[in-house]
N, C-alpha and C positions, 0 to 999 in steps of 0.2 A: 456456432456448433449447435445446430437445431436438433431437437429430439425427434425420434421417430413418432409418427402420428398415433400409433397404437400404444405408446408408452405413457402411463399415467403421469400427470404433472406432479412435480415435487411441491409439496404444500408448505408454505412459509408462514412463520410468525415473526413480527418485528418487535424486538424487546427494547423499548425506549423510544422516545419521541424527539431525538436530537435533530438538528437541522439537516445533517447529511442523510438522515433516514428518508427525507422527502425525495431526494434524488434516487435512492435505491428502491423506494416504492414504485416509482415510475419504471425503473429498470426491471423489476420483477414482472410488472405488467407487460413489458415489451419482450421479455425473454421467453423463447420457445421452451416448452416443457416445465414451466414454473407457474405457480399461482399463489396469491396471497390470501390467507384464510384467517389471520388473527393479528392484532396489535395489542401491546400492553404498555401501561404506564403505572405510576404509583397510585393512581385513582382511576376508577372506571369512567368518571366524568371526563377527566383529562384525555384518556384513551379514546373515548367516543368522539370528543370534540376534535381531536387531532385527526382521527380517521375521516371525519366529515370534511375537514380542510383538504385532505388528499383525495377527496372524491370516492371514498370507499363506502360500499354498501353494507352498513351494519343493521339497517332496518329489517332486511329480509333474512339475516343470519348468514349471508355469504361470507361476511367478515365479522369475527367476534372481537369486541373491545373488552379486554381484560383489565381489571383493576389492580393487578399485581403481576410481577414476573413469575411467581410460583404458579399462579393460575394458568398462565400461558404454557408453562412447561408441563402442566397436567392436562392440557388440551390434547386429546387423542388425535385430532385432525392434523395437528402441527407435526411435521416431520423434520423440519430444519428451522433454525432461528438465525436471524440477522441481528447482531448485537452491537449497537453504537453507543455503548455505555462508557462512562469515564474509565480510564485505564486501570485505576486502582480497584475497580469492581470486576474486572475481567476474570481474575483467577477464581473467585467464588462462583460466578455465574456460568463460566464455561464448564467448570466441573459439575455444577448442578445440571446443566443442560445435557452433558454427556451421561450423567447418571439416569436422566430421564429418557435416554435413547434418542436425543435430538442431535442432528448434524449442526455444525456451528460455523457461520461466517462472521468473524469478529473484526471490528474496526482496528486500524493501526493507531498507535503502536499496540502490539498484541499484549504486551506485559510491561510491568515496571522493570523487570530484570529477567535475564535468561533462566534463572532458577525457577521463577514462576511459570515461564513459558513451557519449560520441560514438564512441569506438573500438569499443565493443561493438555499438552500433547500426549502424555502418558494416560491421562484420564480418558481422552477421546479414543486412543488406540485400544485401551482395555474394553471400552464400550462398543467398539466397532463403528464409530461415527467419524465423519469427515470433519477436519478442521482446516480452515483457510482464512487468510487475512484479506482485507478489502483493498488491495492495491490494484486498481482498475487497469492501469496501463499495461499490466502483464498480460491482459486478455485481448489486446488490440491486435489485429492482423498486421499492423505496421511492424511490431516487434520482430517476428520471425523473418519478415522481409529485410529488415535492417541486419538481423543476425546473419543472414546468408552472405552479406558483404564482408563480414569479419572472419577471423580465424583462417580457414582455408579459402575464403572468398577473395574477391578481387582487391579489397583494401588491405587484407592481412590482419594480423593479430593486434588487438588493442594494446597500446603502450601507455596511453594517458587518457584519463577521463576527467573532464571539468564540467561542473554543473552549478546551477543556482536555482533556489526556490524561495520566494519571499512574497510578502504582501504587507502593506502599511496599515497596521492595526490602529484603531482609534483608542481614545482614552478609556472608553467603557470596556473595550476588549481587554486592554492591558491591566485594568483594575478588577475585572469581574468574571472574565470568561474562564470556563473550567480548564482550558489549555494553559493557563498561567497560574493554576492553583496546585500547590504541592500535594494536597490531599486528594486531588482528582487526577491530574496528569503531570506528574513531577518531571517528565522528560521534556516538557515545554516544546520549543520549536524543533528540537532534535527529534522528538517522537512524532510531532504533528507534520513536519515538513521534511526534516532530514532523513526520515525513514524511506522516503521516495528516492532521495539522492543516493543513499546507501544501496537500495535495491537495484537502481539503474547501474551503479558501479559494479555490483556483483554480476548482474546480467552481462555487462560488457566484457568482463573477464571470465566468462564461462562458469560463473558461480564458484570460482575459486575464492578462498578466504584470504583477506589481507593478513600479513604477518604482524604488522604494528600499526598503531594509530596515534596521531597527534592532533589535538583540537584546542581551540581557544574560544571561549565564550566571553564576549566583550560586554554583554548586558545580561543582567539577571533580574528577576523580580521575586515577589513573595519571600522577602527576607533573604535574598541571595540563594534561594533553593531551586528556582526554575529558570532555565536558560531561555532567552528571547532573541539572541543574536549570536550565532555560532558559525565558525568555519573549521573545517577538518581536512586532514590529509590521511588517506589510507595507503599504506606502503605494501605492495605485493612483491612476490619473489622476483628476483632479477632486476629490481629497481623500478618496475612499473608502478604507477601510482594513480590515485584519484584524489582530486581536490574539489571541495564544494563549499558553498556558503548557504545558510538558511536563516531565516529570521522574520520577525514581525515588525520591522522598522523601515523597510525600503519598498520602493514601487513594485507592483506585482510583476513577477517574472518567473518563468519555469522553463529554463533552457538547459540543454545538455549537449556536449560535444565529445565525441570519441576520436582520439588521435591515433593514427597508425603510420607506418612508414610509407604507405601508399596514398594517404590522404586523410581528410577529416569528414566525419559523419556528424551532422548537426540537426537538431530539432529544437523548435522554439515553444513547444507545448507538450513536453514529455510526460506531464502528470495529467492535466485536464485537457482533453482533446479540443483543438481550436474550433471544430465544428462537429455537429452530431453525426455527420455522414462523410466527412472529408477531412483528412489530415495529410501532412506532408513531412518529408525529410529531405535534407540536402547533402549531397556529396561534393566536397571541394577538393580539387587537386591543384595545389599551388605549383607554379612553374619554377619557383626558386629565383636566384639572382642570375642576371646575365650582363653582358657588356662590362666585363671586369668588375662585377658587383656594383655597378653604378645604376642599374635599373632592375626592376622586378618583372619577371616574365608574366604574361597573362595567366589568370587563374581560370581553370576549367571548372565550371559549376553546373551540377545537374540536380534539378528538383524533381522529386517523384511524389505523386499524389496517390493516396490509398483511399479508396471509396467504399462506402457501404457497410462500415463496421461501427456498431454502437458498443464501445468498450464496457459500459456499465451492464448492459444486457448480456453481453458475451461472458462477463464474469459469472453471472448466475447460470448461464447455460453450461459453462465449464464445470461449475460446482455440481449441477444436477448430473452431469456425465460422470463425475467422480463418485457420486452416490450410487449410480447404477453399476459402476465398475467395482465398487466395494472399497471400504476405507483402507484395506490392506493392499490395494492395487498400486502399481507403480505410479499411475497418474495421480491418485489421491495422496500417496505418501510424499510426493514432491513438495506439497504446500506447507506442511508443518516444518519440514526440513529447511526450506528457504526462509520461512519466518524465523526459525531459530538462528540461522546464519545472520540474518539482518539484525536480530536482537543482540547477538553477541558483539557485532560491530558497534551498534548504538551504545551498548554498555561500556565499551572501551572508549568511545567518544566522551561519554559522561565522566568517566574516570579521569581521562586526560584533562578535560575542562576543569575539573575540580582540583587538579594538581598543577594548574598553571601552564598547560600545554605540554606537559611531559610526554615523551614517546613511550607508549605502553604496549605490551603484547596483547594480542587478541586471544581470548580463551578458545580452546579447541572445541569443535562441534561434538566430538565423542568424549565422554567422560567415564 
């Protein structure tokens, strides 16, 4: 979604020097209609060193290295902030950013709980600034291509979604990373990984909310407060459902499959694109049983390649388009709403996990 040549670029500040910010600095550079003008850390020296590591020009003043987040928010050149801070810091700094008139792209999970996310969304709406979470796959051209196959498309409506997202964390991660610390990211693997599984499930079901959730967390850390291995089932109306597993203990995988009466839609890289310019998805149409159920008919399998889309850059281009349209526009209003839906499901997963897998109701979007 390229910006028109005569539209001024949206000027970004990066608030925090997390590892994922390195990827998004590259994305801002690659995104049409976007430019990076500032970075901030808790010390000016750290910010300057990190900026230099990313190849950013702080010597000429093209990019300013700030020694505090407050300094970045006071920078009049900055129009929007990318916020890869620990989840427990989001509420404070999203509201401060909104009060400073800055648009906000915040990393997932957006909040510790839905109540906090509502406060963030209200602050951004009142200030007239855009709020979006950093779920990159939402911005890949592959998603609408696949979506056209579902619902009224040739495969029909989704009946079941199954997915998995995991990686094998080492001892250092499991003992010291912020994603396993209750005072930083208390949602653990559910917030870090399961957020994507939940979002993909919501997408497959047309952003309809599940009615109930059951989840089991088999491994916890930080005194039993942070989940590191979780499986969940989301129950939608009419018996449709989504099941997923996420965690920090098994080999890297990021697959998803949508089952319909007409076939199966599968992808093996639903979160992080397999290649910078090329991704695929597969449609399988099983033939069923034949010869008095003694044999299986051949499966028809079609693989489609989608070329030329950088989902990270596309996310920033979409964000800039929302800023141009206005925070109250339909395009911009979609993002905090889908973040809230995701958060409500995540909240239910956490509740069920803490109650031994009890089937719990998902709280309503409207209150």
